[in-house]
C-alpha positions in Angstrom: -19.8 0.7 1.1 -20.7 2.6 -1.9 -21.5 6.2 -1.0 -20.5 9.2 1.2 -22.9 8.4 3.8 -22.0 4.7 3.8 -18.6 6.2 4.3 -19.6 8.2 6.9 -21.6 5.7 9.1 -18.4 3.8 9.1 -16.6 6.5 10.7 -19.0 6.7 13.2 -18.4 3.4 14.0 -14.3 3.4 13.9 -14.1 6.0 16.5 -10.5 6.2 17.6 -11.0 8.2 20.9 -13.6 5.5 21.9 -13.1 3.9 25.0 -13.3 0.4 24.0 -10.7 0.7 21.4 -8.1 0.5 24.2 -7.8 -2.5 26.5 -9.0 -2.2 30.0 -5.4 -2.2 31.0 -3.6 -0.1 28.4 -2.7 2.5 30.9 -0.6 -0.6 32.8 0.3 -1.8 29.8 1.5 2.0 28.4 3.7 1.9 31.6 5.3 -1.4 31.1 6.3 -0.5 28.0 8.0 2.6 28.7 11.3 1.3 30.5 11.7 -1.7 27.6 14.6 -2.5 26.6 13.7 -3.6 23.2 12.0 -2.9 20.1 8.1 -3.0 19.6 6.1 -2.5 16.0 3.0 -0.8 15.5 0.8 -1.3 12.4 -1.4 1.2 10.7 -3.4 0.5 8.1 -3.4 2.9 5.4 -6.4 3.9 2.7 -6.2 0.8 0.4 -7.4 -1.1 3.3 -10.7 0.8 2.4 -10.6 -0.4 -0.9 -11.1 -3.7 0.6 -14.3 -2.5 2.3 -15.2 -0.2 -1.0 -13.4 -1.9 -3.6 -10.5 -0.3 -5.5 -13.1 1.4 -8.3 -15.4 2.6 -5.6 -12.4 3.8 -3.5 -11.4 6.0 -6.8 -14.2 7.2 -7.7 -15.2 8.6 -3.8 -11.2 10.4 -4.5 -12.7 11.9 -7.7 -16.1 12.6 -6.5 -15.1 14.2 -2.9 -11.2 15.2 -3.3 -11.3 16.9 -0.5 -12.1 13.9 1.8 -8.7 12.4 1.9 -8.2 15.7 4.4 -10.8 15.1 6.8 
């Protein structure tokens, strides 16, 4: 990933609303977890995970070239 266009293409492929992002039994799993008696963990990737794809220097340059991009 080396440009804004590359980033836009990547965002399209990682659409969080796409139905394929959830397992088929997501609703059943949610109902089962609703009454749990134990804690669960949720792991979220940060923007630094993008650095693994774009490279840290390219990520920094993208922020400089397009400072509003972090709010999109």
